[in-house]
C-alpha positions as CSV (number, residue, x, y, z in Angstrom):
1,M,183.9,-34.7,32.6
2,I,185.7,-34.6,35.9
3,T,184.0,-36.9,38.4
4,S,186.4,-37.2,41.2
5,R,187.3,-34.5,43.8
6,Q,190.6,-35.2,43.9
7,N,191.1,-34.3,40.3
8,Q,194.7,-31.7,40.6
9,R,193.1,-29.2,38.6
10,V,189.8,-29.0,40.7
11,K,192.4,-29.1,44.0
12,D,194.2,-26.3,42.6
13,A,191.2,-24.1,41.7
14,A,189.4,-25.0,45.1
15,K,193.0,-23.8,47.4
16,L,192.1,-20.2,45.2
17,R,189.6,-20.1,48.4
18,D,192.8,-19.2,50.1
19,R,194.7,-15.7,50.2
20,R,198.3,-17.2,50.2
21,A,197.1,-19.3,47.4
22,R,195.7,-16.3,45.3
23,Q,198.6,-14.1,45.9
24,A,201.1,-16.7,45.2
25,S,199.4,-17.7,41.9
26,G,198.1,-14.3,40.7
27,R,194.7,-15.8,40.1
28,T,191.2,-15.7,41.9
29,L,187.8,-17.6,41.4
30,V,184.9,-15.9,39.8
31,D,181.4,-17.5,40.8
32,G,178.1,-17.1,39.1
33,R,176.9,-16.4,35.4
34,R,176.3,-12.9,36.5
35,E,179.6,-12.4,37.5
36,L,181.3,-14.5,34.8
37,S,179.6,-12.3,32.4
38,R,180.6,-9.1,33.8
39,A,184.3,-10.2,33.9
40,L,184.0,-11.6,30.1
41,D,182.4,-7.9,29.6
42,V,185.6,-6.3,30.4
43,G,188.0,-8.6,28.7
44,V,189.2,-10.5,31.7
45,R,191.5,-13.2,31.4
46,L,190.2,-17.0,31.8
47,I,192.2,-19.7,32.9
48,E,189.5,-22.0,33.3
49,V,186.4,-22.6,33.8
50,F,184.0,-25.3,35.5
51,V,180.7,-26.0,34.4
52,C,178.0,-28.0,36.2
53,R,174.8,-28.9,33.9
54,E,172.8,-30.2,36.7
55,L,173.0,-26.6,38.5
56,L,172.1,-24.8,34.8
57,L,169.0,-24.6,33.1
58,A,169.2,-25.4,29.3
59,D,169.2,-22.0,27.6
60,E,171.8,-20.5,30.3
61,I,174.4,-23.5,29.4
62,E,174.0,-23.0,25.4
63,A,174.2,-18.9,26.3
64,L,177.4,-19.9,28.4
65,M,178.9,-22.0,26.0
66,A,178.8,-19.7,22.9
67,R,180.7,-16.9,25.3
68,L,183.3,-19.2,26.7
69,D,183.8,-20.5,23.0
70,A,183.8,-17.1,21.8
71,A,186.4,-16.3,24.8
72,G,188.7,-18.9,23.8
73,A,188.2,-20.2,27.6
74,I,189.4,-23.7,28.9
75,V,185.9,-25.4,30.1
76,S,185.8,-28.6,32.3
77,E,182.3,-30.2,32.9
78,V,181.7,-31.3,36.7
79,T,179.4,-33.7,38.5
80,E,177.5,-31.9,41.2
81,A,179.9,-33.4,44.0
82,V,182.9,-32.0,42.6
83,F,181.2,-28.5,42.0
84,G,180.2,-28.7,45.5
85,K,184.1,-28.7,46.2
86,L,184.2,-25.5,44.1
87,A,181.6,-23.5,44.6
88,F,181.1,-20.2,47.0
89,G,179.5,-21.7,50.1
90,D,175.7,-23.3,49.3
91,R,175.3,-20.5,46.6
92,A,175.9,-22.9,43.5
93,E,175.1,-21.6,40.6
94,G,176.9,-24.2,38.0
95,V,179.7,-22.2,37.2
96,V,183.1,-21.5,38.7
97,A,185.9,-19.8,36.7
98,V,189.7,-19.2,37.2
99,I,190.8,-15.8,36.0
100,E,194.1,-13.8,36.1
101,T,193.4,-11.3,38.8
102,P,193.2,-7.9,37.7
103,T,195.7,-5.1,38.2
104,Q,195.5,-2.0,38.3
105,S,197.8,1.2,39.5
106,L,196.8,4.8,40.6
107,G,198.6,5.5,37.6
108,D,196.5,3.9,35.3
109,L,193.3,5.9,36.8
110,A,191.9,8.5,34.8
111,L,188.5,10.6,35.9
112,P,186.2,12.4,34.2
113,P,185.6,16.6,35.9
114,R,183.6,16.5,39.0
115,S,184.5,13.0,39.9
116,L,183.4,11.6,43.4
117,V,186.2,9.0,44.3
118,A,185.6,6.6,47.2
119,V,188.7,5.4,49.5
120,L,188.5,2.4,51.9
121,E,191.0,2.2,54.3
122,G,191.3,-1.1,56.5
123,V,188.2,-2.4,55.8
124,E,188.7,-6.4,56.9
125,K,185.8,-8.0,55.5
126,P,185.7,-9.1,52.2
127,G,182.0,-8.9,52.3
128,N,182.0,-5.2,53.4
129,V,184.0,-4.2,50.3
130,G,182.3,-6.1,48.0
131,A,178.9,-4.2,49.4
132,V,180.5,-0.9,48.8
133,L,181.6,-1.3,45.5
134,R,178.2,-2.5,44.4
135,S,176.5,0.8,45.9
136,A,179.6,2.9,44.3
137,N,178.7,1.4,40.9
138,A,175.1,2.2,41.4
139,A,175.7,5.9,42.7
140,G,177.9,6.6,40.1
141,V,181.5,7.1,41.8
142,A,184.3,7.0,39.6
143,A,186.8,4.8,41.3
144,V,187.2,3.1,44.2
145,L,190.6,3.1,46.3
146,V,191.5,0.2,48.4
147,A,194.0,1.6,51.1
148,D,196.0,-0.1,53.4
149,G,193.1,-3.2,53.0
150,R,193.0,-6.0,55.5
151,T,191.2,-8.1,53.1
152,D,191.9,-9.1,49.9
153,L,190.4,-7.2,47.2
154,W,189.9,-9.9,44.8
155,N,188.8,-12.4,47.2
156,P,186.2,-14.5,46.1
157,A,183.4,-13.5,48.5
158,A,184.3,-9.4,47.3
159,I,183.5,-10.6,44.0
160,R,180.5,-11.9,44.6
161,A,179.0,-9.5,47.3
162,S,179.8,-6.7,44.6
163,L,177.4,-8.4,42.0
164,S,180.0,-8.3,39.5
165,A,180.5,-4.1,40.0
166,I,183.9,-5.1,41.2
167,F,184.3,-5.3,36.9
168,A,182.5,-2.2,36.0
169,L,184.6,0.1,38.1
170,P,187.9,1.6,38.3
171,V,189.5,-0.4,41.8
172,C,192.7,-0.4,42.5
173,Q,194.9,-0.9,45.8
174,C,197.5,1.2,47.2
175,T,198.8,2.4,50.6
176,S,197.1,5.5,52.4
177,D,199.8,7.3,52.0
178,A,199.5,7.1,48.2
179,A,196.1,7.5,48.0
180,I,196.1,10.9,49.6
181,A,199.0,12.0,47.6
182,W,197.1,11.1,44.6
183,L,193.9,12.8,45.7
184,R,196.0,16.1,46.8
185,E,197.9,16.1,43.2
186,R,194.1,15.9,41.5
187,K,192.9,18.8,43.8
188,L,190.0,16.7,45.1
189,P,187.8,17.6,48.1
190,I,188.3,14.9,50.7
191,F,185.7,14.4,52.8
192,A,186.5,11.6,55.8
193,A,183.6,10.0,57.6
194,R,183.6,10.2,61.5
195,P,181.2,9.5,63.9
196,N,182.4,12.2,66.0
197,A,182.8,15.1,63.1
198,A,180.7,18.4,64.1
199,V,179.8,18.2,60.6
200,S,176.8,16.5,59.0
201,Y,177.1,15.3,56.0
202,T,174.6,16.9,54.6
203,E,176.3,20.1,55.3
204,A,179.2,19.0,53.3
205,D,179.2,20.5,49.7
206,L,179.8,17.0,47.3
207,S,178.5,18.8,44.7
208,A,181.6,19.4,42.8
209,G,182.8,16.1,43.3
210,G,185.9,14.9,45.7
211,A,186.9,12.1,47.9
212,I,185.0,10.2,50.5
213,V,187.0,8.5,53.1
214,L,185.7,5.2,55.0
215,G,187.5,3.4,57.4
216,S,187.2,0.3,59.3
217,E,184.0,-0.3,62.1
218,A,186.8,-1.4,64.1
219,H,189.5,0.9,64.0
220,G,188.4,3.8,62.0
221,L,190.6,5.7,59.8
222,S,194.3,6.4,60.3
223,D,196.1,9.5,61.1
224,V,197.0,10.4,57.7
225,W,192.9,11.4,57.3
226,T,193.6,13.9,60.4
227,A,195.4,16.9,57.9
228,D,194.2,20.0,57.7
229,D,193.1,19.4,54.0
230,V,190.8,16.4,55.1
231,R,187.0,17.4,56.3
232,P,185.4,15.1,58.9
233,I,181.7,14.6,58.2
234,A,179.5,12.3,60.0
235,L,175.8,10.8,60.0
236,P,173.7,11.8,62.7
237,M,173.1,8.6,65.6
238,Q,170.1,9.1,67.2
239,G,169.8,5.6,68.7
240,V,171.9,3.7,70.9
241,V,174.8,2.5,68.3
242,D,177.6,4.5,68.0
243,S,178.5,3.7,64.1
244,L,177.0,2.4,61.2
245,N,178.4,-0.9,59.3
246,V,181.0,0.6,56.5
247,S,178.8,-0.2,53.8
248,V,175.6,1.4,55.1
249,T,177.8,4.7,55.7
250,A,179.1,4.5,52.3
251,A,175.6,4.0,50.2
252,V,174.2,7.3,52.3
253,L,177.4,9.4,51.6
254,F,177.2,7.9,48.0
255,Y,173.5,9.2,47.2
256,E,173.9,12.4,49.1
257,A,176.9,13.1,47.1
258,M,174.6,11.8,43.7
259,R,172.1,13.9,44.7
260,Q,173.9,17.4,45.5
261,R,175.9,16.9,41.8
262,R,172.4,16.1,40.5
263,N,170.8,19.8,42.0
264,A,174.3,21.4,40.9
265,D,173.7,20.2,37.2
266,C,170.0,21.2,37.1
267,G,170.9,24.9,38.3
268,M,173.4,25.2,35.7
269,Q,171.2,23.9,33.0
270,N,168.5,26.8,34.6
271,A,170.9,29.7,34.6
272,E,171.5,28.6,30.8
């Protein structure tokens, strides 16, 4: 039982809330039982897990300890006061894990036919990244590329905002130049979300899959995505605002693509 907030292992773990510490150590934090369970499902390497029994129900403790034991994890029990130093804001769920940061490159990604891929360029807020990943997983997106990211993909806040979807999706970080080259190699149609595009998203043919590219609200998309083979699409804006939050835009586009792909599948089945 760790009772001191000055315990060195606790201090080292708490430092991982800082991007520089995460990059230097190759580690990050996972907050919450659901998120940790998903990480275990995909074989993420656990370094250490901090558990606060006071914040967990008896049946949760039993099930959690059984999974951690099966994974060979190092478990440290802590007091509620110590856990407060480790927890994400005021959303303490009784468990925080230090994990080895997963790494995946573009070369690791394998796509099924008619895949939908999302590209996030220059998105700054980890909460937005996590929310886009959550929608991507729900709408059947095959992979997410974080291009020239201005936030750390494995920020604990992004993991938490994704509701563990970050562990269920092929996700990798790359440059925008590498992303567009990878998409072209796979001959994927590329659709760039732009507020001033002449073509509405409902008029774009997303039925065969492709790539949906989204930029930050502050900076939009870079010139990489103005090439002739990139098709600008827009969401109609009827109010006083001229743009939507990137995670909202992503959800609308992902679900429109899902709708079109399902209709296309039904059409092929009827033809047979």
